[in-house]
Every structure is written in C-alpha cells, then in structure tokens.
C-alpha positions in Angstrom: 12.7 -21.3 -16.0 10.3 -23.9 -16.8 12.0 -27.3 -17.4 15.4 -25.9 -17.3 18.1 -28.1 -15.9 21.8 -27.8 -15.7 24.4 -30.4 -15.3 28.2 -30.0 -14.0 30.8 -32.1 -13.4 33.3 -30.7 -11.0 36.6 -31.4 -9.4 37.5 -29.1 -6.3 40.9 -28.3 -5.5 42.3 -27.3 -2.0 42.2 -23.5 -3.3 38.5 -23.8 -4.0 38.0 -25.2 -0.6 40.2 -22.3 0.8 38.4 -19.5 -0.9 35.1 -21.1 0.4 36.4 -20.9 3.9 37.6 -17.4 3.5 33.8 -16.1 2.6 32.8 -17.7 6.0 34.7 -15.0 7.9 33.9 -11.5 7.2 37.2 -10.2 8.7 39.0 -12.3 6.3 36.9 -11.7 3.2 39.8 -9.7 1.9 43.8 -10.7 2.4 44.4 -7.3 2.7 43.7 -7.6 6.4 46.7 -10.2 6.5 49.0 -8.0 4.6 48.0 -5.0 7.0 48.7 -7.1 10.1 52.0 -8.4 8.7 52.9 -4.7 8.0 52.1 -3.6 11.5 54.2 -6.4 13.1 57.0 -5.2 10.5 56.7 -1.6 11.6 56.7 -2.3 15.4 60.0 -4.2 14.8 61.4 -1.6 13.2 60.6 0.9 15.7 61.3 -1.3 18.9 65.0 -2.2 17.5 66.4 1.4 18.2 64.5 1.4 21.5 66.1 -1.6 22.7 69.6 -0.5 21.5 69.0 3.0 23.2 69.4 4.8 20.2 66.5 7.0 18.9 63.1 7.4 20.1 64.1 8.5 23.4 61.2 10.5 24.1 58.5 7.9 23.2 58.4 4.5 25.2 57.6 2.3 22.1 56.9 -0.8 24.3 53.9 0.6 25.3 52.6 -0.4 22.0 53.1 -4.2 22.2 49.6 -4.9 23.4 48.2 -3.3 20.3 50.1 -6.0 18.5 47.7 -8.6 19.8 45.1 -8.0 17.2 47.3 -8.2 14.3 49.2 -11.0 15.6 46.1 -12.7 16.2 44.7 -12.3 12.6 48.1 -13.7 11.6 47.5 -16.6 13.8 43.9 -17.2 12.6 45.0 -17.1 9.1 47.7 -19.8 9.5 45.3 -21.9 11.7 42.6 -21.5 9.0 45.1 -22.5 6.3 45.9 -25.7 8.4 42.5 -26.6 9.1 41.3 -26.2 5.4 44.2 -28.4 4.4 43.4 -31.1 6.8 39.6 -31.2 6.1 40.3 -31.2 2.2 42.5 -34.3 2.5 40.4 -36.1 4.7 36.7 -35.3 3.4 36.3 -37.6 0.2 33.1 -35.7 -0.5 35.1 -32.5 -1.4 38.2 -33.9 -2.8 36.7 -36.4 -5.2 34.6 -35.6 -8.6 31.0 -34.7 -8.2 28.3 -34.7 -10.7 25.6 -31.9 -10.0 22.4 -31.5 -11.5 20.3 -28.3 -10.9 16.4 -28.1 -11.9 13.0 -27.5 -10.5 13.0 -29.6 -7.8 16.0 -28.8 -6.2 20.2 -29.8 -6.6 21.4 -33.2 -6.8 25.0 -33.8 -5.9 26.5 -37.3 -6.6 30.0 -37.7 -5.1 32.3 -40.3 -4.1 30.3 -42.8 -1.9 28.1 -40.0 -0.7 25.2 -38.2 -2.5 22.8 -35.2 -1.2 19.8 -34.1 -2.7 18.5 -31.0 -0.8 15.1 -29.3 -1.9 15.2 -25.6 -2.6 13.3 -25.2 0.8 16.2 -26.8 2.3 18.6 -23.9 1.0 18.7 -20.8 3.0 21.6 -18.5 1.4 23.6 -18.4 -1.2 26.7 -16.3 -2.2 28.1 -15.5 -5.7 31.6 -14.5 -5.3 34.5 -13.8 -8.0 35.5 -17.5 -7.1 32.3 -19.3 -7.6 28.9 -20.0 -6.1 28.2 -21.3 -2.8 24.9 -22.8 -2.0 24.3 -23.2 1.8 22.4 -25.8 3.6 24.0 -25.4 6.9 25.6 -22.4 8.4 29.0 -24.0 7.6 28.0 -26.5 5.0 27.7 -25.5 1.2 27.8 -26.8 -2.1 30.8 -25.4 -3.6 30.6 -24.6 -7.8 34.0 -22.9 -8.9 33.2 -20.4 -11.6 35.4 -22.1 -14.1 33.3 -25.0 -14.3 30.2 -22.5 -15.2 29.8 -21.1 -18.9 27.8 -17.9 -18.8 24.5 -19.6 -19.6 24.9 -22.0 -16.8 25.8 -19.5 -14.3 22.7 -17.1 -15.4 20.3 -20.2 -15.1 21.8 -21.2 -11.6 21.5 -17.7 -10.5 18.0 -17.5 -11.7 17.1 -20.7 -9.7 18.7 -19.3 -6.5 16.9 -15.9 -6.7 13.5 -17.3 -7.4 13.6 -20.4 -5.3 15.7 -19.4 -2.1 14.0 -17.4 0.7 17.1 -15.3 2.1 15.0 -13.2 4.2 15.5 -15.1 7.6 19.3 -15.3 6.7 19.3 -11.5 6.0 17.9 -11.0 9.5 20.2 -13.5 11.3 23.1 -12.0 9.3 22.4 -8.7 10.5 22.1 -9.8 14.0 25.2 -11.7 13.7 27.1 -8.5 12.4 26.1 -6.4 15.4 27.1 -9.1 17.6 30.6 -9.4 16.1 30.8 -5.6 15.8 30.2 -5.4 19.6 33.0 -8.1 20.3 35.6 -6.7 18.3 34.6 -3.0 19.8 35.1 -4.7 23.2 38.4 -6.4 22.4 39.9 -3.2 20.7 38.5 -1.2 24.0 40.1 -4.0 26.5 43.6 -3.7 24.2 43.9 0.1 24.4 42.9 0.1 28.2 45.5 -2.6 29.1 48.0 -0.6 26.7 47.5 2.6 28.7 47.3 1.1 32.1 50.6 -0.8 31.2 52.1 2.5 30.2 50.8 4.5 33.3 52.5 1.4 35.4 55.8 1.9 33.6 56.1 5.6 34.0 55.3 4.9 37.7 57.9 2.2 37.9 60.6 4.5 36.3 59.8 7.1 38.7 59.6 4.9 41.9 63.2 3.8 41.1 64.7 7.4 40.3 63.0 8.5 43.8 64.6 5.4 45.5 68.0 6.2 43.8 67.8 9.8 45.0 66.9 8.7 48.6 63.5 10.3 48.6 61.9 7.1 50.0 58.7 9.0 51.3 57.6 9.8 48.0 59.1 6.5 46.4 57.0 4.9 49.1 53.8 6.7 47.9 54.6 5.7 44.3 55.0 2.1 45.0 51.5 2.3 46.9 49.9 3.5 43.5 51.7 0.9 41.6 50.3 -1.8 44.0 46.8 -0.1 43.5 47.4 -0.6 39.8 48.6 -4.2 40.0 48.3 -5.8 43.5 49.4 -9.2 42.3 52.9 -8.1 41.4 55.0 -8.8 44.4 58.1 -6.9 43.3 56.3 -3.6 44.0 55.5 -4.8 47.9 59.6 -5.9 48.1 60.5 -2.2 46.9 57.9 -0.5 49.1 59.4 -2.7 51.9 63.0 -1.4 51.3 61.7 2.3 51.4 59.8 1.7 54.7 62.8 0.0 56.3 64.7 3.3 55.3 61.9 5.3 57.1 62.0 2.9 60.0 58.5 1.8 59.4 59.8 -1.6 60.3 56.4 -3.6 61.2 54.4 -2.2 57.9 57.9 -3.3 55.7 57.6 -6.9 57.4 54.0 -7.1 56.4 54.8 -6.1 52.7 57.4 -8.4 52.6 55.0 -11.3 53.8 52.4 -10.2 51.3 55.2 -10.7 48.5 56.1 -14.0 49.5 52.3 -15.0 49.7 52.2 -13.8 46.1 55.3 -15.7 45.2 57.1 -18.0 47.6 59.8 -18.4 45.4 61.3 -15.0 45.2 64.6 -14.8 46.8 64.8 -10.9 47.0 61.7 -11.0 49.2 63.2 -13.3 51.7 66.2 -11.0 51.4 64.3 -7.9 52.3 62.3 -9.6 54.8 65.3 -10.9 56.6 66.6 -7.1 57.0 63.0 -6.2 58.1 63.2 -8.7 60.7 66.6 -8.2 62.3 65.4 -4.4 62.3 62.4 -5.6 64.3 64.5 -7.4 66.8 63.5 -10.9 65.5 67.0 -12.3 64.7 66.4 -16.2 64.7 63.1 -15.7 62.2 65.6 -13.2 60.1 68.3 -16.0 59.8 66.1 -18.4 58.5 64.7 -16.1 55.8 68.3 -15.3 54.6 69.2 -18.8 54.6 65.9 -19.2 52.3 67.0 -16.6 49.9 70.4 -18.2 49.7 68.9 -21.7 48.8 66.8 -19.6 46.0 70.0 -18.3 44.6 69.6 -14.4 45.7 71.6 -13.9 48.9 75.3 -15.2 49.1 76.1 -14.8 52.7 74.2 -15.0 56.0 77.2 -12.8 58.0 75.2 -9.6 58.7 71.8 -11.3 59.6 73.0 -14.6 61.3 76.4 -13.1 63.1 78.3 -16.0 61.9 
C-alpha cells in the first residue's frame, strides 16, 4: 500500500445520485419493494371493483382491507418524493453535478470540484459502502463521496477498497447501525400492528353498523339501541351513532335520553341537519314545542328537513 495513489476524473449523473439515495434507505435497497407495493394496490383495485358493483365476493367485506394499503401506498409516495428531492438536489448542488477530480492516497482523499474542494483524512471517514453501482465513502451520515464503478478499472478499485479496509475504522458505525436497525424494526412493527388493529376495529364497526341498521329496519329497537351503544363505545366521536340511537330511544319512549343523545351529536357536529331533525322530534315528544320548532328550522337551514308542518303546527 505504501506510496500507492489513484487519481480519478468523474462526472456524476442524476442516476448516480439516485442510486446513492437508494443506499440510505434499507427499506428501498431493492426496487422490488416498490413493484410489490404497486402490485398490492392493483390487486386491491381488482378485488374491490366487483365489491362496489355488488357482484361477487358477497361473503367478504373487501373494504375492511383498505387501511392495509397505507403501507404500500406510503412506500410508493416515498419513492416519488425521493425521486423529486433527488432531482432538485442534483440540479441545485454544483458540487455533485459538475466534474470532479479525486485523489486517493495514504493521507486521505482529496476532491476538487466546481468552486468547492474537500480533503477528508482517513480518520474523518467512518464508513463506506461497496455496491453494484459504485463506492460510497461517508464523511457524514447523509453525505458521501460518490465514485461510480464505471470510473474505476479493476486495479483502481482494488487499491481503493484496500485503502478503505485498512484505513477506515467501521466498528463504531457497525454498533450504531445495529442500534438503528433495531429502532427501525420496532417502528415498522409498531406501524404494522397499528394498521392491523385499525383494520379490524374498522371491520368490527362495519359489521355492527350493518347489524344495527337491520335491527332498526325490523323494528327491533331495544336490540338496535344496544348495538348503537356498542358502536359508540368503539368510536365515541361519531355523531351518527348517537343520532340513530336517539331514533331507537324515541321509538322506545325514552325521550329524555334521546334528547341527550341528540345534544351530544350536535356538540360533535353542529352542522348535522339530521341531528337537528331527530332532536326536533325528541323535543316535541318531551313537550318542548318552541325548542322543537327552532330545531326543525335549523335542520331546514342546513338542507336536511323540508317542512316545519308536523313540528311547528303551521
């Protein structure tokens, strides 16, 4: 190794910089992830189309799987975001889009570029990555000297890698990398668990909604009320379940409780015309006609009710 030196003249392309960006994201180190994500989205579209058209798959509620698409859709969005950011960075950074002269010797690496030079010693370099596209020599976590393989003949690459193996202490990086992998794995696992939990919670909610609607249609108001209570426990921020439970309570002559449900629904969404409509009927059954008349008028203003005749007696 003594007195060995290599000199390289390189001109990076946008593709070189994109390949370098891929190497940062372990999730993206193979584009098969992106292809697989696109496949999942297309597959879901194929399965969901007949479901919307009410043909086939009648025993399976395909819509429950849409939250699972968050992961592949997220990957696809990240891919295009990465491409966009790479394109912008390459165009605006003259250090990477202009020709560079690189000298590698016993002291370190000297890079002479357009209006900017860097001269890191070997102790300044903490890791390197030898890939199919080239050699990336890191002087910071997201900053590296990019040397594409097409600029390296067999002898130059052998000398460069020998320098890197003997001069760069990668132990610290390996420890940090393992810790980083553990953290990322934990985050991915937590994200997937959250998606699955949300999916099946959503599925349970959909099944209960169907059951409650069917019970209401069959005038089984007592059981429908209990089912809407279960839905409210699952999602207390959905005003529609309070409104439907109020309808059941009016039919069961639980007027005071129905009024409270309507008031809760209106607190959650003061612009819900149906909530004012059911509220008006609950109030009229409670003997509070002036308030009921105001409620039905509000429902009309919001575009839900069409007449005040039954409530206001006009």
